N, C-alpha and C positions, 0 to 999 in steps of 0.2 A: 755652607755656601749661602743658604738663605739669609743667615745673619749678616754676612758680608755685603750681600746685595742690598738688604734693607739699610744697613749702616751707611753704605755709599750714597743711597738715595736721600737719607736724612741729612747727611753732612753737606751734600750738594745744594740742598734747599736753604741752608742757613744764610748764606750771603744774599739770596734772593729775598728772604724775609726781611732782612735788615734794610734792603733797598725799597721793598714794597710790602707793607704790613698786610695788604689784601692777600698776598700769597701765604702769609702766616695763618690767616683765617681759614683758607682753603686746606692747608696742611692740618690745622687743628680739627676741621670737620672730618678729614680723611682718617686721622688717628682715632677720633672719637667713635666714628661709625664702623670702621672696618677693624680696628685694633690689630694692625699688621704684626705687632709683636707677639700676638697669639698664634700666628701662622709660622713661626720659626721655632727652632728647638735648641738653640745655643745660648750664648750669653745675653741676647736681647729678649729671650722668652720671658714674658710677664713683666718686662720693664715698663715702668710708668712714664710713658713718653709725653702724655698730655700736659703735665705740669710744666715741663721744660719748654715745650713749644708755645704754650700759652704765655709763659713769662717772657720768652724772646719776642713774641708778637706784641705784647704789651709795651715792651721797651722800645721796639721799632715804631710803634704807633705813637708813643709819647713824643718822639722827636721828629715825627713826620708832619706833613701839612694836612693830614686827614682830619675829618671832624672828630672831636673827642666825645661828643655827647650823642646818644641815640636820638634820632628824630622822633617827634611826638606823633603817636598814632594810637588807636584804640588798643592794639596789642601791646605797645610799649607801656601804656598806663596800667593795664590789667596785670601784665607780667611783673612790673615793679611792685604793685600792691600785693600781688600773690606772693612774691618773694619775701616781702616784709611779714606777711601773715604766717607763712610757713616757718619763718625764723622765730616768731613768737610761740607758735605751737611746739616747736622743737625745744625751746627753753622750758616750757611747761609740760613736756612729754612725760609719759608714764615711766619710760626708761630713756633718759636723756642721752646717755652715752651710746646706746644702741641706735637711737634716731639720728644722732649727730652724724654718723657715718653716711647715712643716706641724704641728710640735709646738705652735707658738704658736696656730694656728687651732684645733687639737684641744682644747687646754687651755681656750680660751674657750668652746668648746662644752660641755666638762665642767662648767665653772662655771655656764653657763646651765642645764644639767640639774639641778645642785644647787640653784640658785635656784628653779627650777620646783617641786622637791620641797618646798622650804621655804615658798614663798608660796602654793601651791595647797592650802590647808588647809581649804577649805569647798567645798560643792557648787557654789556660784556661781562660785568661782574656777576649779575644775576644768572646769566647763562653758565658761568664758571661754577657757581655754587650748585646749580642743578646738576651739572656734569659730575662734579666730585661726589655729591650725594648719591647719585645714581650708580656710579662706578663702585663706590664703597660698599653698597648693599647688593648690587646686581652680581658682584663677585660671588656672593654666597648663593644667589639664585642659579647662576650658571654652574657653579660647583655642585650644588645640591641636586639640580636637574640632571646633570651628568651621572651623579652617584645613583640616583633613582633609576635611570635607564640601565645602567650597568648591572645593578643588583636586582632588577626586576621589581623594585619597590618593596623588597622583603625587609628592609631596615628603615628606621626613622631617620629623617634628616635633622641634624642639630646645628646650632650656631657655634661660634667660638666660645671656649670655656671662659668662665669668670667675666662674662659680659651680660648686658641686659637682654641679649637675644640668644643666650645659650640654650634655653629651653626650646623644644620643637614648636610649641604653640606661639611663643614670642617671636621666633624667627619667621614662622608662617605669616603672622600679622605684619611684620616689618616688610616682608617681600610683597605682600598684597598692596601695602601702602605705596611701594616704590614703582609698581607696574605702570600707573598713569604717567609718571614722570619719564619713564623709559619711552612710553608712547609719544609724549610731547617732544622728546629729542628726535624720535623717528620722523615726526611730522615736520620738524623745522630744520633738519639736517639737509644740506645741499648735495653732498656726495652720496652716490648710489650705494657704494660698498659700506658706508657707515650705516645707512638705513637698513641694509640687509643684516648687518651685525646686530643691530638693535632689535630687529624682528626675531632673530635667533635667540637673543638674550631674553626677550619677552616669553618666547615659547618654553625655554628651559626654566625660567623663573616660575611659570605656571606649573610645570611638572614638579619643581622643587616644593611649591606650596602643597601640592598633592602628596609628595613624599614625606612631609612633616607629620602626616596623620592627624593634623589638627582640625577638629570639627569647627572650631571657632573661625579659623582662618579660611576654611572652605566656605562657610556661610558668608563671611565678609566678602570673599571673592565673588560669590553669586550675587549678593546685593549690590556690590560695586559695579559688576558687569551690567546688571539691569539698569542702574542709574546712568551708566555711560551710554547704554543703548537709547534711553529716553532723551538724554541731554544732547547727544551728538547725532547729526544727520550725515556725517561724513566720517571717514577713517574707519572702515569696517574691518581692517586687519586684526585688531585685538579680538573682536568678536569671532572672526573666522578661526584664529589661533585657538581660542577657548573651545570652540565647537570641535575642532580637530582633536584636541586633547581629550575631550569628553568621549568622543567616538573611539579613541584609541585606549581608553582607560583599562578595559579588560586585559589588554596585552601589556600594559605598563605596571599594573599593581596586582598583588595576589588577592585571593578571596578574603583574607583577614582584613584588608583595607576596607572592602565593602561592608564587612561585618561591623567594623567600628563606625563607619559613616552612617550606617542604617540606624544607629542609636540616636541620631539627631531627631528622628520622628517619635522616639519614645523617651525623650529627655527627662520626663517626670518620673521614670522608673530607673533612671541611671544614678548609681551611687556617686559618681563624680559630680553630677549636677546637684544632687542633694547636699554634697559637701560645700559646693559653692553657695547655695542658699543659706546654709548654716553660717558661713563666713560673712555673708551679707547681713544677716541678723545681728551677729556680734558687732560688726562695724556700725550698724545703726544704733545699737545699745550704747556703744562708746560715745558716739556723737550726741546722743540724747542726754547722756550723763555729764558730758564735758563740752563746754563751748569751744574749746581749743582742740577737741579730739584727743587721740592718744599719742600723737607723734608718728613720724614715719614708720610704717610697717609694724605698728604696735600689735595689730591683730595676729601677726605671726607668732607672738610669744604666748607660751602656755599659761603663764600666770595671769596674763591679761584676759585670755579667753575664759578662764575660770572666774575671774573677778566680775566679768560683765556677761556672765552666762544667763540665759533665759531658755524656756522651752523651745527646742528646735535650733538653738544656736550652737556654737562650737564648744567642745570640752577640751580641745587641745589647740595649740596655735596652728594657724594655716593662712596662706596668702588669701587676699580678698578675692582674687580672680574676677575683677571688674574695675575698670578705671574709675567708675563713678563711686562705687562703694569703697574703693581703695582710698580715694581722696576724702570721702566722708568720714571714714574711720580714722584717717591720719590727721585731718585738720578741721573736722566738724562741719556743720552746715554752712558756715561762712566760707570755709575753704572750698567746699563743693560749689557754692555759688560763684566764687571767683574762677574756678576751673571751667565751669559752664560758660561764664562770660568770656573767657579766653577762647574757647571754641567758637562762640558766637562772633567774637571780634575777627577771628580768622575768616569765617564765612562772609562777614560783612565786607572785609577787604577784597575778597575775590569777587563778590557780587558788584561792588562799587567799581572795581577795575573793569569788569565787563561793561558796565554802563558808560564809563568814561571812554573806553577804547573802541566801542562798537562803531563801525562805519569809518574807521580810520585805518587805511591800508598799512601805514607805517607801524601801527600797533597791533597788527594781526597776531604777531608772536605773543604779545601780552594776553590777548584774548584766549589763545590756545593754552597758555600756561595757567591762567586763572581757572579755566574750565577743568584742566587736569588736576589742579590742586584741590578743586572742589570734589572731584572723584576720589582723590586720596583721603580727604577728610571724611567722606562717607564711609570708606573702607575702615578707617581707624575707629570712628565712633561706633561702628557696627561690631567689628571684631573685638574692640576693646571692652564691650559690655561683658565679655567672659574672660578677660585677661587683665593682669595687673601690670599695665604699661603706661600709667598716667603721666609719668615723668620721662618717657622715652625721648632721648635726644634727637633721634631721626625725625620724629613728628614735630618737635619744637622748632627744629630748623625749618621745616615746611611752614609752620605758623609764622616764623620770622620772615620768610620769603614772601608771604602774602602781604605783609606790611611794606617790605621793600619794593615790591612790584607796584602797589597802589601809590606809594610816594613818588615813584619814578613817573608813572603815568600822569599823575596830577601836577607834576613839576611845571609844565607850561602855564598852569593857572595860578601858581604860587610864586613865580619869578618873573621879573621884567626882562626886557630884551638884553640887558647886560648880565643876566643871571643872578641879580640881586633879589633877595626875598622881599616880596610885597606884603605889607601889613594886611592882616585879614580884613580890616575895614575898607581897604582900597582894592580888594580883589573883585573880579567880575562875578558877583553873586548870582546874577541871572544866568550866567553861563554855567556855573556850578549846579544850579538847580535844574536847568534843562538837561544836563548830563546825568544827574542823579535820577531824573524822572523817566529816562529812557529804559525800557525793559531790556534785561540782559539778553534774552533770546538764545538761539543756538544755531550753529551752522548745520 
């Protein structure tokens, strides 16, 4: 029955994509983040839907009046350069056939991010991308939160099989990252019942994060919550929900959960943490020896670990368990620099959006979204320090959204009354500078 429902939904969206490529992008995001085919058990189980919907969207886009080239932005430039560099590092990878599989997946994600930047050129489209992103991941938060409550937290919460968030730690970080966007939708939704549903989704998602037993996700949640509290002077509901969950923890989870979380304070005596440090040393050794790094996930391979062994590093293959050392080992110091530049570009986009939109009531929604994306970025870069999720499509979609939002907010400064693009030398530079000089502030 699930297969038939999914098939009917997919078939019904086909003509809509041909009519409006933007719907194809939204469908592509949904399939990428949620992997609905992993939630069925019949003929569609494990079916690779992404390729077909991406191809259909590309065809519809080709024959539409939509812009064909991604708009120029700091994120656009860095993402393209990063894509070129990881292609070079894959060609020179220690195990090219192994790295190619991950290169292929990552490049598809980069293309999706560029497509989001190009197609999300109105408020309605940006809102649609946020909604689809939230619903695709909050599904696992609601499902995982319910599972934790029903089982008393005796079992770990995992993501869908054969996806980037299958592991409990990866799922935990993805849910942490999506919480601020749920809050954004709660703040901007007009209907009371929608706001209440989103409050419930937030509460269950926090419970699901706890149910993953992920220390990294819990630490990211705590840091993100602190940043939110400092950054925002309004919207206390997320903090109240978090406090309620903390108070209720003894009745939500067993003693084994507290035993595992208590090791956060003794991380230097934890075998799991020592294994991470060993993987980081191996990643550094690879980058130090090869300007192009070892190629995607090379540190996972046993022969690579032995070839680049040093005291305290790996003797067997193991994941890097850090977005920073993951990129370092995969693509060398140049790759890491580009990755950090991508994070910086995303932050710059949100900070500049706050500067441009501050004091403009019609752009209050943009201020709220930029601020919540900043909170998401904080959660990702904090939790990602202990997890291998550098190329996670959910985060790259948020990065793309930071560019789309800034481009939309700046549109009045870059277009004339007829909507035509104004050459940069004819734009009101003084107005640009005044907007940039304004402090972002906080509500």
